C-alpha positions in Angstrom: 16.1 -2.8 41.0 12.8 -4.6 41.5 11.5 -2.3 44.4 11.7 1.0 42.3 10.5 -0.3 38.7 7.3 -1.6 41.4 7.2 1.8 42.7 7.4 3.9 38.8 4.5 1.9 37.9 2.8 2.8 41.1 3.5 6.3 40.7 2.2 6.4 37.1 -1.0 4.4 38.0 -1.5 6.2 41.6 -1.3 10.1 39.4 -3.5 8.8 37.0 -6.2 7.9 40.0 -5.2 11.1 41.6 -6.1 13.0 38.9 -9.5 11.2 38.3 -10.2 11.0 42.3 -9.5 15.0 42.4 -11.4 16.3 38.9 -13.6 13.9 38.0 -15.9 12.3 41.0 -18.0 14.8 42.3 -21.5 14.1 43.8 -24.4 16.2 43.8 -25.2 15.5 47.7 -23.4 13.9 50.4 -25.0 10.7 52.0 -22.4 10.0 54.6 -20.3 12.7 56.9 -16.6 12.2 54.6 -19.1 12.7 51.4 -18.1 10.0 48.6 -15.2 12.2 46.8 -13.0 11.9 50.2 -12.2 8.1 50.1 -10.7 7.9 46.5 -8.5 11.5 47.2 -7.2 9.8 50.5 -6.3 6.6 49.1 -4.0 8.3 46.3 -2.6 10.9 48.6 -1.3 7.9 50.5 -0.6 5.6 47.6 2.0 8.2 46.0 3.5 8.6 49.6 4.0 5.1 49.6 5.5 5.1 46.3 7.6 7.5 47.0 8.7 5.9 49.5 9.7 2.4 48.0 11.3 4.6 45.1 13.7 6.9 47.5 14.5 4.3 49.7 14.1 0.6 48.2 14.5 -2.7 49.8 17.8 -4.5 49.7 17.3 -7.7 50.0 15.9 -9.9 47.7 12.0 -11.0 46.6 12.8 -14.9 47.2 8.7 -15.8 48.6 8.3 -18.8 50.0 5.9 -21.2 49.0 3.8 -21.1 52.4 3.6 -17.4 52.0 2.3 -17.8 48.0 -0.4 -19.6 49.3 -1.3 -17.8 52.1 -1.9 -14.6 49.8 -3.8 -16.5 47.7 -5.9 -17.8 50.4 -6.5 -14.3 51.9 -7.3 -12.9 48.4 -10.3 -15.7 48.1 -10.9 -14.2 51.4 -11.6 -11.0 50.1 -13.5 -12.0 47.0 -15.5 -14.2 49.4 -16.4 -11.3 51.9 -17.2 -9.2 48.8 -19.6 -11.8 47.7 -21.2 -12.6 51.1 -21.6 -8.8 52.3 -25.0 -8.1 50.7 -26.6 -11.1 51.5 -25.5 -12.3 54.9 -25.3 -8.6 55.8 -22.2 -6.7 57.5 -22.1 -8.2 61.1 -22.3 -11.8 59.8 -19.8 -11.7 56.7 -17.6 -9.8 58.7 -17.4 -12.0 61.6 -16.6 -14.7 59.3 -14.1 -12.9 57.6 -12.4 -11.6 60.8 -12.2 -15.5 62.5 -11.3 -17.0 59.1 -8.3 -14.6 59.0 -7.2 -15.0 62.6 -6.9 -18.5 62.5 -5.2 -18.5 59.6 -2.8 -15.9 60.9 -2.4 -18.8 63.8 -4.8 -17.6 66.6 -6.8 -20.6 68.5 -10.2 -21.3 67.3 -12.5 -19.3 70.7 -10.0 -16.4 70.1 -10.6 -16.2 66.5 -14.5 -16.3 67.0 -14.4 -13.5 70.0 -12.4 -11.6 67.7 -14.7 -12.1 64.9 -17.6 -11.0 67.4 -15.7 -8.2 68.1 -15.1 -7.0 64.6 -18.4 -7.4 63.4 -20.5 -6.1 66.5 -17.9 -3.0 67.1 -17.4 -2.2 63.6 -21.5 -2.4 63.5 -21.3 0.2 66.0 -18.6 2.6 64.8 -20.2 2.5 61.3 -24.0 3.2 61.9 -23.9 5.5 65.4 -20.3 7.0 64.8 -20.2 7.4 61.0 -23.7 7.2 60.2 -23.2 5.2 57.2 -26.0 2.5 55.6 -25.4 -1.0 56.3 -26.7 -4.3 54.5 -29.5 -5.6 56.3 -29.0 -9.2 55.9 -31.1 -10.2 52.6 -31.7 -13.7 54.6 -33.8 -12.0 56.5 -35.4 -9.5 53.8 -36.4 -12.3 52.1 -38.2 -13.8 55.2 -39.9 -10.6 55.8 -41.0 -10.2 51.9 -42.5 -13.8 52.1 -44.4 -13.7 55.2 -46.1 -10.7 54.0 -47.1 -11.9 50.7 -48.8 -15.1 52.6 -50.5 -12.6 54.9 -51.2 -10.8 51.9 -53.1 -14.1 50.5 -54.6 -14.8 53.7 -57.0 -12.1 53.4 -59.0 -12.6 50.5 -62.1 -11.0 51.7 -60.6 -7.3 52.4 -62.5 -4.6 50.7 -60.6 -4.1 47.0 -61.8 0.4 47.1 -60.9 1.8 50.4 -61.5 5.6 49.4 -63.7 7.3 52.0 -67.3 7.3 51.0 -68.4 10.9 52.0 -65.5 12.1 49.0 -67.0 13.1 45.9 -65.0 12.9 42.2 -63.3 16.1 41.1 -64.8 18.1 38.8 -64.5 16.9 35.4 -65.1 19.8 33.3 -62.7 20.5 31.2 -62.2 24.2 28.6 -60.4 23.9 25.7 -58.2 27.3 24.6 -57.5 28.1 20.7 -54.1 29.3 19.4 -55.0 33.0 19.9 -54.9 32.4 23.9 -59.2 32.8 24.2 -61.2 29.7 25.4 -64.2 28.1 23.4 
């Protein structure tokens, strides 16, 4: 019975989300191959199909979940939140490496296998998104801060640079103006 209640709630939420995805979300331009409208629409259709599957074919077993499973679920939620928060400061590759490696260890992989998987997920995921899908992924904000600080240090180091960089052989534009009257003539 709990499965059918969950499926009913999921279908209601999915129908509302799908209505928004198919009617309200539109972009004046597309900056990636699929467009910003595609992902919400795909998600709405898949969630609707899953809700129908749960509604018509519910699980016959009880919902008895052991305490270690709850701990893993909470840990996964914390890891997903940490990944979202570290995504821009560390960039795609480093944050994906950390997330994939920690999840692999949490699921029972050895540390060296988890590290290899993290490198593969970060590196191959970056190549897939940037090269094949032509998406813009964030650079690590830490590197951007270092570049910005080194640029400001270089700017301060050259106080003898000329303030006016306009060429000497240019003349200023003509400063005379004509005034017009309300009748359309000139004065």
